C-alpha positions in Angstrom: 0.0 0.0 0.0 2.8 2.6 0.7 4.3 1.9 -2.6 1.0 2.4 -4.3 0.4 5.7 -2.6 3.9 6.9 -3.5 3.5 5.7 -7.1 0.4 7.9 -7.8 2.1 11.3 -7.6 5.2 9.9 -9.3 3.0 8.7 -12.2 1.4 12.1 -12.3 4.9 13.6 -12.6 5.6 11.3 -15.6 2.3 12.3 -17.3 3.1 16.0 -16.7 6.6 15.5 -18.2 5.1 14.2 -21.4 3.4 17.6 -22.0 6.6 19.5 -21.4 6.1 21.9 -24.3 2.8 23.2 -23.0 3.2 25.0 -19.6 -0.6 25.1 -19.0 -0.9 21.4 -19.5 2.1 20.7 -17.2 0.5 22.7 -14.5 -2.9 21.1 -15.0 -1.5 17.6 -14.9 0.5 18.4 -11.8 -2.6 19.6 -10.1 -4.5 16.5 -11.1 -1.7 14.4 -9.8 -1.9 16.2 -6.4 -5.7 15.8 -6.3 -5.5 12.1 -7.1 -2.9 11.7 -4.4 -5.1 13.4 -1.8 -8.1 11.3 -2.7 -6.1 8.1 -2.6 -4.5 9.0 0.8 -8.0 9.8 2.3 -9.5 6.6 0.8 -6.7 4.2 1.6 -5.5 5.5 5.0 -7.6 2.9 6.8 -5.4 0.1 5.3 -2.2 1.7 6.6 -0.5 1.2 10.0 -1.3 4.5 11.8 1.8 5.9 13.6 1.6 6.8 17.3 1.3 10.5 16.6 -1.6 10.2 14.1 -2.1 10.4 10.4 -2.7 14.2 10.0 0.7 14.6 8.3 -0.3 12.2 5.5 -3.3 14.4 4.7 -1.5 17.7 4.7 1.2 16.7 2.2 -0.9 16.4 -1.0 -3.0 19.4 0.1 0.1 21.5 0.4 1.4 20.3 -3.0 -2.0 21.3 -4.6 -2.1 24.8 -3.1 1.5 25.5 -3.9 1.1 24.5 -7.6 -2.4 26.1 -8.0 -1.2 29.5 -6.8 1.9 29.7 -8.9 1.8 31.7 -12.2 2.0 30.1 -15.6 5.4 30.2 -17.2 7.9 27.9 -18.9 10.4 28.5 -16.1 8.1 27.0 -13.5 7.4 23.6 -15.3 10.2 21.8 -13.6 9.1 23.0 -10.1 5.6 21.7 -10.6 6.9 18.3 -11.8 9.4 18.1 -9.0 6.7 18.9 -6.5 5.0 15.7 -7.4 8.3 13.8 -7.3 9.0 15.1 -3.8 5.3 14.4 -2.8 5.7 10.7 -3.9 8.9 10.3 -1.9 7.5 12.1 1.1 4.3 9.9 1.2 6.5 6.8 0.9 8.7 8.0 3.8 5.6 8.6 5.9 3.8 5.4 5.2 6.4 2.7 4.5 8.1 0.9 7.4 11.8 0.3 8.2 13.9 -0.2 5.0 11.3 1.0 2.5 10.7 4.2 4.4 14.4 4.9 4.7 14.8 4.3 1.0 12.1 6.9 0.2 13.6 9.4 2.6 17.1 8.9 1.0 15.6 9.5 -2.5 13.9 12.7 -1.2 17.1 14.1 0.2 19.0 13.2 -2.9 16.4 15.0 -5.0 16.6 18.2 -2.9 20.4 18.2 -3.0 20.3 18.0 -6.8 17.8 20.7 -7.1 19.8 23.0 -4.8 22.9 22.4 -6.8 21.4 22.9 -10.2 18.9 25.7 -9.6 20.4 28.6 -7.8 20.3 32.3 -8.9 22.4 35.4 -8.3 19.8 36.5 -5.8 20.1 33.3 -3.8 23.6 31.8 -4.5 24.2 28.2 -3.6 24.7 27.4 0.1 27.2 24.7 0.5 26.6 24.6 4.2 22.9 23.8 3.7 23.7 21.2 1.0 26.3 19.7 3.3 23.7 19.3 6.1 21.3 17.6 3.8 24.1 15.2 2.8 24.7 14.7 6.5 21.0 13.7 6.9 21.5 11.3 4.0 24.4 9.7 5.8 22.4 9.6 9.0 19.6 7.6 7.3 22.2 5.1 6.0 23.8 4.7 9.4 20.4 4.2 11.1 19.7 1.3 8.6 22.9 -0.7 9.2 24.0 0.2 12.8 22.7 -1.1 16.1 21.2 1.0 18.9 22.0 3.4 20.3 24.2 4.5 17.4 21.3 3.9 14.9 18.9 5.9 17.1 21.3 8.9 17.4 21.9 8.9 13.6 18.2 8.8 13.0 17.8 11.6 15.6 20.3 13.8 13.7 18.3 13.2 10.5 15.1 14.3 12.2 16.9 17.4 13.5 17.6 18.3 9.9 14.1 17.6 8.6 12.2 19.1 11.6 14.8 21.9 12.1 16.7 22.0 15.3 19.6 24.4 16.1 22.4 24.0 15.1 21.3 21.6 12.3 18.7 24.0 10.8 20.8 25.2 7.8 19.4 22.5 5.5 15.8 23.5 6.2 16.6 27.3 5.8 18.4 26.6 2.5 15.5 24.6 1.0 12.9 27.2 2.0 14.9 30.2 0.7 16.7 28.8 -2.4 14.6 26.2 -4.1 13.0 27.4 -7.3 9.4 28.1 -8.1 6.7 26.9 -5.8 8.9 24.3 -4.1 9.6 26.4 -1.0 5.9 26.7 -0.1 5.7 22.9 -0.3 8.9 21.8 1.4 8.1 24.0 4.4 5.3 21.4 5.1 7.0 18.4 3.7 10.3 18.2 5.7 9.0 19.1 9.2 6.1 16.7 9.1 8.3 13.8 8.0 10.8 14.6 10.7 8.1 14.7 13.4 6.5 11.6 12.2 9.7 9.6 12.6 10.2 10.8 16.2 8.1 8.3 18.2 10.2 5.2 17.4 13.4 7.3 17.9 12.7 9.0 21.2 11.9 5.8 23.0 15.4 4.4 22.2 17.6 7.5 22.6 19.6 7.7 25.9 18.3 10.2 28.5 21.6 12.2 28.3 20.9 12.9 24.6 17.3 14.0 25.4 18.7 16.5 27.9 20.9 18.0 25.1 17.9 18.0 22.8 15.8 19.9 25.3 18.5 22.5 25.9 19.0 23.0 22.1 15.3 23.3 21.6 14.9 26.1 24.2 17.9 27.9 22.9 16.8 27.4 19.3 13.3 28.9 20.0 14.8 32.1 21.4 17.6 32.2 18.8 15.2 31.9 15.9 12.8 34.5 17.3 15.7 37.0 17.6 17.0 36.2 14.1 13.6 36.6 12.6 13.3 40.1 14.1 16.6 41.1 12.5 15.7 39.9 8.9 14.6 42.1 6.0 13.8 39.3 3.5 10.4 37.8 3.8 11.6 34.2 3.2 14.2 34.5 5.9 11.6 36.0 8.3 9.2 33.1 7.7 12.0 30.5 7.9 13.3 31.6 11.2 9.8 32.2 12.5 8.7 28.6 11.7 12.1 27.4 13.2 11.1 29.0 16.5 7.8 27.1 16.6 9.4 23.8 15.5 11.9 24.2 18.3 8.9 24.5 20.7 7.6 21.2 19.3 11.0 19.6 19.8 11.1 20.7 23.5 7.7 19.2 24.3 8.6 16.0 22.5 12.0 15.7 24.2 10.5 16.6 27.6 7.7 14.0 27.5 9.8 11.4 25.7 7.2 10.7 22.9 5.5 12.6 20.1 1.8 13.2 20.5 -1.0 14.1 18.0 -1.0 17.6 19.5 2.6 17.9 18.4 1.7 16.7 15.0 -1.1 19.3 14.9 1.3 22.1 15.9 4.0 21.1 13.4 1.5 20.6 10.5 -0.3 23.9 11.3 2.9 25.9 11.5 4.1 24.4 8.3 0.8 25.1 6.5 0.5 28.6 7.8 4.1 29.4 6.7 3.3 27.8 3.3 0.3 30.2 3.0 2.4 33.2 3.9 5.0 32.1 1.3 2.2 31.8 -1.3 1.0 35.3 -0.3 4.5 36.6 -0.8 4.7 34.9 -4.2 1.7 37.0 -5.2 3.7 40.1 -4.4 6.7 38.8 -6.3 4.6 37.9 -9.3 3.4 41.6 -9.5 6.6 43.5 -8.6 9.5 41.1 -9.4 11.4 38.4 -7.6 13.9 40.8 -6.0 11.3 43.2 -4.7 12.2 44.9 -1.4 9.3 44.3 1.1 9.9 47.8 2.5 9.0 49.3 -0.8 5.5 47.6 -0.8 2.8 49.1 1.4 -0.8 50.2 1.4 -2.3 47.1 -0.2 -5.4 46.9 2.0 -7.4 49.5 0.2 -6.3 48.5 -3.4 -6.3 44.7 -2.9 -9.1 43.9 -0.5 -9.2 40.1 -1.2 -5.5 39.8 -0.7 -5.7 41.9 2.5 -8.4 39.8 4.1 -6.6 36.5 3.4 -3.2 37.7 4.4 -4.6 39.1 7.7 -6.2 35.7 8.4 -3.0 33.9 7.6 -1.0 36.3 9.8 -3.4 35.6 12.7 -3.1 31.9 12.1 0.7 32.0 12.0 0.8 34.1 15.2 -1.0 31.4 17.1 -4.3 33.3 17.6 -7.4 31.2 18.2 -9.3 29.5 16.7 -6.7 28.4 14.2 -4.6 25.2 14.3 -1.3 26.7 15.6 -3.1 27.9 18.7 -4.9 24.5 19.2 -1.6 22.6 18.8 0.3 24.8 21.2 -2.3 24.8 23.9 -2.8 21.0 23.4 0.9 20.5 24.1 0.9 22.7 27.1 -2.2 21.0 28.7 -1.0 17.5 28.1 2.7 17.8 29.0 2.7 17.3 32.8 6.5 16.9 32.9 7.2 20.4 31.4 9.2 22.7 33.6 8.0 26.2 34.5 11.2 27.8 33.2 10.8 25.9 29.9 7.2 27.0 29.5 8.2 30.6 30.2 10.8 30.5 27.4 8.3 28.9 24.9 5.8 31.6 25.7 8.4 34.3 25.2 9.3 32.8 21.8 5.6 32.7 20.9 5.1 36.3 21.8 8.2 37.2 19.7 6.7 35.3 16.7 3.5 37.3 17.1 5.5 40.5 16.9 7.4 40.0 13.7 4.5 38.4 11.8 2.2 41.3 12.8 4.9 43.8 11.8 5.3 42.2 8.4 1.6 42.1 7.7 1.1 45.6 8.9 3.9 46.9 6.6 2.4 45.3 3.5 -1.3 46.2 4.2 -1.5 49.3 6.2 1.6 51.3 5.3 1.6 54.5 3.2 -0.1 54.1 -0.1 2.2 54.4 -3.1 0.6 55.8 -6.2 3.5 54.6 -8.4 2.6 50.9 -7.7 0.2 49.0 -10.0 -2.3 47.2 -7.8 -3.9 44.0 -9.0 -6.0 42.0 -6.6 -5.9 38.2 -6.4 -6.5 36.1 -9.5 -8.9 33.2 -9.1 -6.1 30.5 -8.7 -4.4 32.6 -6.1 -7.7 33.3 -4.3 -8.7 29.6 -4.2 -5.3 28.5 -3.0 -5.1 31.0 -0.1 -8.7 30.3 0.8 -8.0 26.6 1.0 -5.1 27.2 3.4 -7.1 29.5 5.6 -10.1 27.1 5.8 -7.9 24.1 6.6 -6.0 26.0 9.3 -9.4 27.0 10.8 -10.6 23.4 10.6 -7.4 22.2 12.3 -8.2 24.5 15.2 -11.7 23.4 15.6 -11.5 19.6 14.9 -10.2 17.5 17.9 -6.6 16.3 17.3 -7.7 12.9 18.6 -9.6 12.4 15.3 -6.3 11.7 13.6 -4.8 9.8 16.5 -4.5 6.0 16.8 -6.9 4.2 19.1 -4.1 2.9 21.3 -3.0 5.5 24.0 0.2 7.3 23.3 1.7 6.5 26.7 1.0 2.8 26.3 2.7 2.8 22.9 5.7 4.7 24.2 6.1 2.3 27.1 5.8 -0.7 24.8 8.6 0.8 22.6 10.9 1.2 25.6 10.2 -2.4 26.7 11.0 -3.7 23.3 14.2 -1.8 23.1 15.2 -3.0 26.6 14.4 -6.6 25.6 16.6 -6.3 22.4 19.5 -5.1 24.5 
């Protein structure tokens, strides 16, 4: 079943490739491939082994692929990005659903694909980052070691790979590089893809990692949440602001997971909602780049609220969702973790709340600058086109649904604590 689910978007990529000369047909087939993947995932999820932290991540991947492709403008330069979105979607679904060797194989293929894309498609605006590429290769090595080594070496190697996918300071460079330097619509997709895969692989890893390593992870998570919040405040480029902002929230998810020793459905909700909200903001920024150029200075764009009312409403809602304001999914995931983590320290909770407030500040500042600054008569204002409107509306509606639907709906029937205890017993028996 995992191979079938992974094959559907890969087949869609092949079909889209056959229409390479026609950009419109390539985009249409890429969207159809994403839709078929979403329908197949929803229809066949009952035949899969549900992981301990739920199956929400599996539903979000094809949805994020669809919205990222739909919102992107037509153009021959974007054809490869649409096709590679389906390729990465296929490998991502395989990494989420397949077990043991097959899942590691899909993850290795995904990392290799990202490394090749970063190497071949860099611009003068975003030159190649060898540090980010090197970290992705380190993740690839970590997957290989986890496949052939015995615990605890294999567990630590797998943990390093998770820290690259679900970014954790100081191994966050690979995530930042993919979000800021991949071509086309890929950044708005990988911002969901990589973190949800990383968090989905945590349950079987945390139960076998030594306690000393978990202490280090908790410390890095708290420091990373504050570090990313401060870095986001100092950035001028929107992609970097959003990258560091999401890193701050992902660090909070790391801290809760390392504190409790297992990954919960509430953590999956937080990671998925943060990734989707960041994806929506990247799509909104792509709307600005489409109208004013890829290298546009965000400080030069202001006063959009009156001239672009549809864009203003959806960007405001996305900003509220990304800030963690109720009733959206980020707030529900964060509060769910706080209410279910009885082992969390008061000092750690204080630092996470400080990082949350900092995130609210820089997101609000960015939205306010774009929408409510001084109107510029020299700018040509064009409100959202139908594909952009539909894409952003889907993201907002899903974020709202994630905040209102109980996270237990996507969770396994077996209690999380019982599964974690069983994993620890199994690891002890093997030793």
